[in-house]
N, C-alpha and C positions, 0 to 999 in steps of 0.2 A: 527549575526547582520550585516546588509549591510553597509560596511564602506563608501559607496558612499553617505549615508545619513548624514554623519558627516561633512557636508560642511556648510559654512556660508550661510544664507538666501540670495537669490538674492536681491541686494540693500543694502547689508552691514550687519554687526553684530548688535546685540541688542544695543550695545553702540553707534554705528553709527546711528541706527534708533532713539533712544531716543534723541540723540543730535540734529538730524535733526528735530524731532517733536517739541522739545523746541523752535527751531528757527522759523520753519514754522508756528506753531500754536500760538506762543507767549503765551504759557500756560504751567504751571507745574501741572495742574489738571489731575489726573488719575480718571477715572470713574470705580468704583467697581460694578460689576454685580453680585448681590446677590439676585436672583429671589425667592421670597416666594409666592407661589400660593395663600395663605390665604389673601394676600394683593393686589391681582390683581384686576383691574377694571372690571366692569360687561361686557364690550364689548368682553372680552377674554373667557367668559364662553362658554363651548361647543366647543372651537376650538381644533383641533387635536393635536397641539403642542404649548400650551399656553406659556410655558417657553421660547421657541424660539421666538415666536411672540412678547412677552413682551420685551425681551432683544434687538431684532432687532429694535423695535420702539424707545426704549430709545437711542440706539446707533445712529440711523439715526437722531434723534433730537439734539444730542449733539456732533457729531463727529468733528465739526469745533472748539470746545471749549476745547478739551482735548489733552493731550500728550500720553495717553495710555489707553487701556481698560484692566480691571482686573477681569475676571470671577472667582468666588469662587467655587471651585470644589464641596464642600460638599452640596451646595444648589442644584446642579444638581443631584449628586449621591443619595441623600436622597429621591429623587422623581423618581429614576430609569430613569433619563433623560440624561444619558451620550451621547446618540446619538444626542439629541438636542444640547448638548455642542459641539460635533463635527461639527454639521451643523452651529452653531453660529460662531465658530472660523473661519470656512471656509468662511462664509458670511463676517465677519469682514475683513479678509485678502483679499478677492476679492474686496469689495467695498471701503475699507479704508486701502490700502496696506502700506501707510506711517505712520500708527499709530500702534505701537507695541502692541502685546497681551501678557499679563502676566497671566499665569495660577497660581492662588493662591491655592496651594495644601499642602504646608508646609510638604513636604515629609521628612522623616528621618529614614533611616534603613541601615543595613550593605551593603557592596559594591555589593554583588551579587543581592540582592533585589533592591538596588538603581539603578542597571543597567536596571531593568524592569520598575521602576518608570520613568526613563529617557526616555525609549522607549515610555511609555504612554504619557508623556508630549510633547515630541518633534516629535515623529513619528505618534502616533495615533491622537493626538489633533492638532499638528502643531503649538504649542505655540512658541513665540519668547523668552520667559523667564519663569522660574518657581521658586516659593518660596520653600526653603528647611530649615530643622532644623539641625543645626550642632552638636547637643548634642553627637552624636556618633563619631565625629571626622572627620579628613581629608578624610579617605578612604570612608566615606559615602557620601562625596560631590564630589569626583573625577569622578564618572561615568557621572555626568551631565556636567562636564567640558570637557569631551571627545567630546561633540558636539560643534565643532568649531563655534564661533560666537554667540551661544545661551547664554542668560543671566541666571545667577545663583544667586538668591537673597536670602541671608542668614539672618535668624532671628538673631537679635542682642539685641535690647532693645524694647520689644513689648509694645503696648499701653494699654494692660489690667492691672488692679490693681495687679492681682496675679503674674505678671511678676517679681515683686520685690522679690518674694519668693526665686528665684534662681539667677536671673540676677544681683542683687545688692550684692550678697555675695562676700566678699573679697577673692581674690585668691593670697595669698602670696604677693610678691612685685609687682605684675602686676595690682593691683587695683581690681575693681569689675569684676565679670565674664563677663559682657557685654563688658567691655573694652578689656578683653583678646580675646573675639570673634572678636572684631574689629581689633586687632593686628594680629590675625591669618588670617583673611580675607585678610588683606593687604599683608601678606606673601604668601598666596595661589593664589593671583590674578596675576599670571605671564602672563596670556593670556588676561587680561583686561575684563574678562567676569563677574566678581563678582560685585554685589551691596549688600546693607545691608538694612534690615527693622529696622527702629527706629521710635517709636511712638510719635505722636504730643503731647501726654499728658505729656511728660517729656522733655521740651525744653532744660533743662540743660544737659541732657544726649545726646540730638541731638548735641549740641555744642561740647561736649567732643568727641563724635564719629567723627564728622567732623574734629576736630583737629588731630585725629589719622590717618584717612584714606585719607586726602587731598581731591582731586576732585572726589573720587568714588561716583557714584550715590547712593542716599538714597531713598528708598521707604518708605513714611511716611504716615501711616494710623492714624486715630484718630481725624481728624477734623469733623465737621458736627455732627452726632448723638452722637459721643463719647466726644464731647466738647472741643477738642484741640483748643488752641488759634492760629489763623492764623498769626497774627503779630509776636508772639513769635516764632512760628515754622519757619517762613521764615527767621527771624533774626538769629536764632540759626543754621539753616542748610545752610546758604548762603556760597558760595565760594567767598572769598574776591576779589573784582574787576570784578566779573562775575555774575551780576544779571540775574535772569530768567533761570538759569540752575542749575543742580546738584541735584534737588529734584523732585520726582514723588509723589505728594501729593494727597492721595486718599480720596475720599468721595463716599460713597455707599448709605446708606439708606436715608439720607437727600435729595438726588437727586432722587433716584428711586421712592420713595413714597411721593413725594411732593404733589401728588393728588391721591385719591383713586377712582376717577371717570374716565370717558372716555377721559378726557383731560390730562391724566397722562403724555403723552410724551411732550406736550406743557409745562406743569408745571415743568417737569424735566429739560427742556431746560432753563427755567427761573432761577431756582435755580443753575444750573450748570454755567450759565452766571454770576450770582451774585458771585458765589464762585471764578470763574476764575478772575473776576474783583477785588475781595478782595485780592486775591493772588498777582495780579499785583500792587495794591496799597501798599501792604506790602513790596514789593520789593523796592519801592521808599523810604521807611522809614528805611530800613535795611542798 
């Protein structure tokens, strides 16, 4: 592996990028890019790269409203569209260099395999951060941390109902398993690269994780189509005395599929703007 590639992205680390985006954009909204061709508008029928064109149009219409873009790997891979994902991330980084790109891949495997997943995320796709599963422990996370400045976003308390099957299990004196993950993430975060995934559908758990990890960034899915409450989310994840920072609050389907017609990009912008404004309003209440 070429060690010269293990350098911070020009313009700063992922942490620098997301903090700059919070400030410049005045937004904690993250746009999840989950392209489902079955839901595309008629105008994309017959185009050579419909997934790429759909995501570019959505990004162009919302870029001034968000703090991050988050393409979901499975939506591209299931369609054999990995090359379109490469082109999309290249497009985003060229046209919106100040908005970090999070590859939502939820990788989790032994160290030697994780090294190749890290190559995929950071060298092939050029993402600024990647989501990972910590179930196999520290050595499965370390290969991603070898990429100085890149973000490593660890699953902690996920937004899906089944997350409780394991994540809420008591782990001796350490409380629930998700709390142990938060404690370990804080311990592993010597380089400042780590963030945590905590779902908006569980605001009490967001507050608990915040109390453990201090000002570590939290990627929070679950608002929009999954029904997470914006006011409760922002209140629970707030960093005391620092409104408007600390959270990367994701919405995907509610924005992407605001319209099934050829006005899809315009409709997406409207919903994204409403969501950003709701997040801003919630900050004033927290």
